[in-house]
N, C-alpha and C positions, 0 to 999 in steps of 0.2 A: 412673604412667607409662601404664597402660592407659587411664585416664580422659582423659589429654591427647591420646592418639592418636584416641580416639573423638570428642572435641570437634573436632579438626582436620577429620576426614572429614565430620562433621555440618555444620560451617560451609561446607565446600567444596560439599557437596550442596545446601545451602540457597541458596548464591549462584548456583549454576547454574540452580536452579529459578526464582529470582526475578530473573534477569538481565534488564536492559532495554537496548533498542537504539534507534537513531535511523535514520530513513529521510529522505533529502533528495533533491531533484531539481528538474526544470523541467517546466512545462506549455507546450507549443507548439501552433500550428496547422499546417495543411498547408504554409503559406509559411515555416515555421521561425521565426515570430514568437512571442516570449514573451507569454503571456496573463495579464494582471493581474486579480486578484480572483477567480480560479478556486478552487473549494472542493475540497480533498483530505482524505479522512477514511477511517477504518477502519470497515467495515460492522459494525454491532452494538455499536459503542462510542460513548459520549457524551463520552469524555475525550480521544480522540486524533483531532485534526483541525487543519487549517491553511488559511490563505488565501494565495494566491501574491502576491508583491510586484510592483513595477512592471516587473520584468524577467521575471516568470513563475516565480521560484524559490519553493520551499516546503521545510519541514522538519517531519516528525512526530517528536516526542520521547517517549521512555519507553515504547516498545512492548515488551510481554513476548515472550519466545521462543515460537515456534510459527508455524503457518500462519495468515495473515490475508488478508482480501479488502480491497484498497485501491481506493476509488472516487473518480473525479474528475468534477465537474459544472461546467458553465459555460454561461451563458445563450446560446442560439443554437447550441450544439454538442451532438452526441450524447454522452451520458455514457459513460465508459469504466470498466470494472472489471477488476482484475488480481489473481490469486492469487499470493501471494509468501510464501516461507519466511523468517521472521525468526530468524536465529541469529547475526547479526553486524550491524554498521552497514552499511546498503545505500544505493545510489544508484538512483534510478528516474526515467526520462524518460518523460513521457506525451504522446502525440500525439493531439489531438482533431480530429475531422472535423466540419465544420459544414454541416448540411443547408440552413441559411438562405443561406449563401454560394453553394451550388449553384443555388438558385433565382435569386439575383441574376444569375449568369452566363446562365442560360436566358432571363431576361427581356430581355437586350440582344443576344442572339446573332443575331436575325433580320436585323439590318442591320449586322452587324460581320463583318470578315474573321475566320474561325475557324481550326480545325485544318487543317493542310496548306494554307496560304494560297497563292493563285496571283496575288495583286495586290501592288503596292507600298503599304506602309502604315507608320504610326507610331503607337504607343501611348503614352499618358501617364497615369501613376497620379496619385492625389490628392496624394501627396507631391511629385511632379515638378511638378504644376500649382501647388502652394503656393509652390514656390521661385520661380516666374516671376510670381506674382500680387501686384502692387503697386497694385492698383486700376485697372489698365488693362484694356481690353477683351480678349475672347477672342483676336482676331488677334495681339495682342502676347504672349500666352502661347505662341503657336506660331511666333514670329518666328525662332527658331533652327533650325527643322526644314528639311530640304532642300526646295528648289523653292518656298519660301514667301517672298513679299514683302508687307510690310504698309505701310499708309498711314494718316496722321492729318491731318484738316483743320486742327486746332488745333495740331498739332505735339507733343502730349503723350501720345498714345495714349488720351486720354479724350475722349468726345464722338463725333463722326463718324469712324469708322475703317473700314478695308477690308482684305481679304486677297486676294491673287492667288496662284494655284498653277500652276506651269508657264506663267506669263504670262497665264493665263485670268483674266478679270475676275471680281469678286465674285458677279455674278449667275449664274455658271457653276459655283459651288461649292454643292453640295447640303448643307444643314445640317438635322440632326434632333436633337430633344431627347427622349430616351426613345423613339425610333422615330417621333416625330411631326414632320412637316415644319415648319421655322421660316421658310423663304424666303417672302417676300411673294408672293402669288399672281399679281399683275399685273406688278411689276417683276422678280420672281424673285430679287431681292437680299435680303440680310439687313442690317437696320439695327441694328448693335450698340449704338448710342446708346440704344436702347430696352431694353437688357439690362445696365444698369450693375452691375458687380461680380458678374456671374453666375458667374464663375470660382470664387467662394467657395462655390458650391453644387454644383459639378461633382465627382463622385467619380472619374471617369476619362473619357478621350476617345480617339477613334481618328480619325486623318486618313488617308484612302485616296486615293492619287494616281491620276489618270486616271479612267476610267469606274467601276471598282469594281463590287461586287455590286449587285443590284437593291435600290432603296430607295424611300421615299415622297417625294412632292413633286417639285420641279423637277428636270429631267434633269441629271445630273452630267456636265459638259463639261470640268471641270478637276480636280475632286476631290469627295470626300464627307467631311463632318465629322460624326461621330456623338458626341453628348454624352450622358452617362449621369448621372442624379442619384438613382438608385434603390438604391444599395447600402445595406445595413443596418448601422448602428453598434450594437453590443450594449452598449457602455459609455456612460453619460451623460457629457456634457461641455458646458462653457460656453466660448465663444470670444469674446474681445474683441480686435479687430484694428484698428490705426490706422497711418496713413501720412502723413508730411509731406514734401513735395518742392518742387522749384523751381516758379516761376511760380504761386505761391499754391495749389499742389495740396494737398488734404487729403482723406483718406478715413477714415471711421469705420464699422466693421462690428461688429455684435453678433449672436452666434449661440447657439442653445441646442438641444441634442439630448438627448432623454430616455433614450436607450438603449432596451433592451427592457424593457417593463413587463409583468409577469406572463407573461414568455416569449413574448408574441405581439403586443404593441402597441408602437408607436413614433411619436414626434412629433419633427420636425426643423423649426426655424425660423431665419430670419435677416432682419435689417434693415440696409441700408447707405445711407450718404450720401457722395457724392463731389462736391467742388467744386474748380474750377481756373480761374485767370485765362487760361490758354492761353499758348503761346509766341507765336502770331500776335496782333497787336494786337486787343484787345476780344473775342477768341475764348473767352469764358468758358463755363463749364458748371456747372449745378446739377442733380445727378442723384440720384434716390431709387429704391430698389428693396426688395422683400421676397421671401422664399421661404418656403413653408409646405408641409410634407408630413405626412400622417397615414396610418399603415399598420396593417394587421392581418395577421399572418404565422403560418402553421402549417407543419408539415413537408411538406404537400402543396399548399399554396396561398398566395397573397398578394393582398391587396386594398389599393390605394394611391390616395389622393386627393392631388393635387399642384396647388398654385396658386403662381404667381409673377407679379410685376408690375414694370414699369419706368416711371418718369415723368421726362421730361427737359425741360430748358429750356436751350438752348444758343444763344449768339450766332453768327450765320452767318459762316463763313469759306470758303464753297464756291467763291468766285471764284478763289481762289489768289493767289499772288504773281507778278507779271509777271517774266519772265526778265531784263528790263533792270535790275530792282532786286535781283537776286541777287548780282551781282559789280560790281566797279569802285568808283570814289570816291563814287558816289551810291547805293551798295547800301543797301537797307533790307529785310532778310530777314523782318522781322516785319510788313511792310505788309499791311493789310487794306483791300480796296476799299470795304467798307461802313463808314459812319460814323453812320447813324441809330441812336439810343440803344436802340431796341427792335426792332432787326433780328434777331429771334429765331426759333428753331424750338421749338415747344411741343407735345409729343406724349406720350400715355400709352398703354400696352398691358397688358392683363390676360390671363393664360393660365390655363386650367383643364384638368387631365388626370385621368382615372380609369382605372386599370389593374387588371385581374384576371387572374392567372395560376394555372393549375391543372395539377398533375402527374396527368393522367388515368390513366395506366398507368406501369409502370416505364420504358417507352421512348417515351412520348408526352407532351409538354408543350404546352398550348394557352394562348393569351393573347388577351384582348379588351380594347381600349382605346377610350375616347371622349374627345374633346377639343373645346374651344371657346376662341377668342381674340377679344377685343374691342379694337379700336384706334380712337383718335380724337385729332385734334389739328390744328394749323395751323402755317404759317410766315408771319411778318409781314414786309412789305416797304414801304419808302418809295420811291415812284416820282415822278420829275420830269416836269413838263409833259406830263401824260397827256391824251389826247383823251377826253372824257367819253363820246363815242359808243361807244368801245370797251368801256365798262362799262354800256351800255344806259341811259345817263343823258341827260336833256335838259340843255341849257345852264342854268346856275344864275344867278339874280339875286343879286348881292352888292352891296347898296346900290343904286347907280345903274348898276352894270356888269353886263353879261351875260357870264358866264364859260363858255367851252366847252373851255378847256385850263387845267389847274392841277395843282399837286402834290397827291398823295394818299397815304394809307396803306391798304394792302389786306391781307387775310388769305386764304390759300388753304388749304382744309380737306380732310381725309380723314376719313371715318367708315366703318368696315368691321367685318364679322363673318366669322369663319372657323370652321368646325366640321366634324366628321367622325367616322368609325368605322374601326378597324383590327382585323384578325384575323390572328394569326401562330401558326405551329405548328412544332415541332421533333420529328421522328420518327426513332428509331433502328430501321431496318428489320431490320438484321442487324449483326454485328460489323464488316462491311466496307462497309455502305451506310447513309448517313444522309440524310434529306430535310428540307427546310424549305419550307413553302408557306403562302400567306396571300393576303389581299386588303385593299384599303383604298378608302374612298370619302370624298370631302370636297366641300364647297361653300363658295365665297367670295362675299360680297356687299359691294360698296363704293360709296360715294358720293363724288364729287369736286365741290367747289363753292367759290365765293369770294365775299367781300363787301368793300365799302369801309367803313372804320371812322372815317376822319378826312380832313378837308380842312385841312391846317395853315395855308394862306395866306389862307383866306377865312373869313368869320364865318358859316358854314353847317354844320350837322351832317348827315351822310348817314343814310339809312335802313339801319341795320346788319342788319336782317332780310332785306334784298333781296339775292338771289344773282345776280350778273351772269353767272355761267355755272353749269351743272350737268350732270353726267352720272352715270348709275349703271352698274354693271358686275356681271356674274354669271359665275363660273367654276366648272365642275364637273370633277372629276378622279377617275377610277376606275382602279384597277390591280389586277392579280392576277399572282402569280409562283409558280414552283416552282424550288427549287435542290436539287442532288444532289451528294454527295461520295462517291466510290467508291474503295476501296482495292484496287488490283490486287495489290499485294504489301505487305509491311511498309514498304517504302521508296517505293513509287510509288502515287500517287493521282490521280484524274481529277475535274474539277469541271465541272458544267453548270448553266446558269441561264437560265430563260426568263421574260420578263415581257411582258404585254400592258397597254397603257395607253391610255385614252380621255380626251381633253380637249375640253371645249367652252367657248368664251368668247364673251360678248356684252357690248357696251357701246353705249349710245345717249345722245345729248344734245349739248351743246356744250362745246368746250374753252375754255381760258383766253383764247385769241385770237378767240373766237366762231366758230371753225371747227366745222362740223357733224361729229358723231361718229356713225357707224352701222356697227358691226362685228359680224359673226357669223362665227365660225371654229370648225371642228370638226376634230379630228385623231385618227387611230388609229395607234398606234405599236407595233411589235414589236421588243423589245430582247433579242436572244440574247447569251449569253456562254459561253465555254468556257476551261478552263485545265488545266494539268498541274503537279504538284509531285513532285520526286524528292529524297529524303533522301540526301545524299552520306554523311553521318555523323549522329551524335546532335546535333551542333552546327551542321551546314551543310546547305543545301538549294539546289536550282536550281528555278526556276519559270518558267512562261510562260503568257500568256493572250491571247485575242482577244475583244473586246467591241464591241457596237454600241449606240449611244445616239442617241435622237432628242429634239429639244427644240423647243417651240413658241416663236414670237416673243413679246417683251415687249409690254406695253400701248403704250409709247412708239414701238415699231416700227410700230404701226398709226397712232397719232395724229399722229406727226411726219412721216409720208410721205404723199404724195398718193394718191388712190384707185388710180390706174393703176400705182403703184409699191408696192403692198401686199407685205409680205415673205412669203417661203416659210419653212417649218420647216427646221431644220438637222439634219444627220445626221453622226455621228462614228464612224469605224472605228479602234479603238485596239488596237494590237499591242504587247505588252510581253514582255521577257525579263529575268530578274534572278537574282542570287545573293546569299545571306545566310549569314553565319557569326557566331556569338556565343559568348563564354565568360564566365567569372565577372567578368572585369575589362575586357572589350572587346566590341565588336560592329563588324561591317563589312558593308556592302551596296553592291551596284552594280545599277543598273536602266537598261535601254535601252528607249525608247518611240518609237513612230511613230504619231502621231495625225493621221489623214487626214480632212478635213472636206468635206462636200458641202453647198453653199449656206450656208456659215458667214456669220453676220451680223457685219460688221466696221465700225469707224468710218470715215466718209467725210471726216473733218476738220472738219465743221460741228458746231455746238452748238445744243441747244434752249434754251428760255427759262429753264431752271434749271441750265444748264451741263453737261448730260449730252450725250455724243456721239451724233450721228445715225448710224444704221447702215444698210447695204445688204447684200444677199446677194452673195457671190462664188461662182462655180461650184466652184472647187477651191482648197483651201489646206491647210496642214499645220503641225504642231508636232512637232519631233524633238529628242531630247536624251538 
């Protein structure tokens, strides 16, 4: 009997000493997202470890009783260690904070609405962009946002598209990619046809309505669109994306992201091809693009080289469909004025960016960027019964006939270079005061010229090397800014923003119609902005702002108007008041704006030779809504 009792207590003691337990849980980031492929292990043990699954869950099996240090590591995040007593099965949730993602935020904050916003804006994440991205241009990704109207020459959202915000035309929407201006320096518009499938490379975007905070490039007279492609993906992935749609539309996109290599290097690349016959007759498009990014990232700095390119060949449908053909028994809504088989627009644009960001101190981040863009291409036109003297050509002997009027095919070319430097800083002066300041300088050089490539009706070949018109242009743009956000209380904050901008534009030569061009224009702009934000609750806020913006005329405003009617620069005074509230399943906002213009350039009802509206200054005008 005594032996049985002794054996019972011995087995009980042995089982308590050798007891084993399990620890299970989830690894998440600051956004509450489960992290796949994170390593969870017991420090000092080679037997107890696990890798998280696709939802971030893990389980450590067979841990002996006692105190253990459990450590979690994940590429791009700070490692976390926890002391835990194991005397039963336990659950453990691990939250990782990522220093790399903090750098991502700092790199784009200089031209974004930030904390305590005083402007009307809309954010879109990568997931939200993907839901809208079917191969159409960026304007169509934004088509469901308030105050936005989008247009498409071909009727498919592919090729020549445009975006209007609060009724302002596309040349009044300032667009930046990673803080670098995308707007064409002369027309101040954005030709999205040169950026096919760029939405597939955008990590997030922000649309700011009205004047918004100071930014680089053309003055924002309707909105500012900030595109960011510099977020860091820590996990490798391969993306194959295809779309088939109406009117012969096809898209194929192949992407590869390396994730973080050796916890500091990353490569991201994409190639896309988009083809469409167009809704409008013959309005076809054949578009190609690539995106490539190579990065070196540490906990205090990042160095990124980015290049992307677009090459487009689209059949022209700029002329539009006459109103008489839209309705009634003779309606032909797909009518295209052009019938010449090679009435195409053929253009390519290559972009190069180099960004270096440094966390110089705990409260100061500085960033330096360099950029270069090369663009070149033409649009081809068939012209009936043209007078050869308009092309600086003598009458042509065709057999026994002397020809001074004939059909011809011409090409009108653009060849340009755009380059510059940017410097941006974010400084936390105190818990209540934050500053952003920086400067940018850029130069644009562009050549405009044309040549005749064929005489279809006569047996004579033109000299294709001869330019019947030529003009060159140079535009310099320098700006400096400082922004401040000051918290008066936990709920009340003030915003101030001052920008100085110097613009110089010169162009000389002859235009397409042989009109002499001789323009020299210099502008000095001061653009102040101020705002206030009051937090009604954790979920609701009231805000207001007043902003001034100045904008120089476009190239066509100079070339399409006589010398005595040369345009003046425009000034906008923008006053806004708004209210926002959001919850887990809803959001609501209302914004009232009063945009008063001085010398606004408005269409006068006439068109130039490429179908764009001619504009004249009006003393006073407004937009309200």
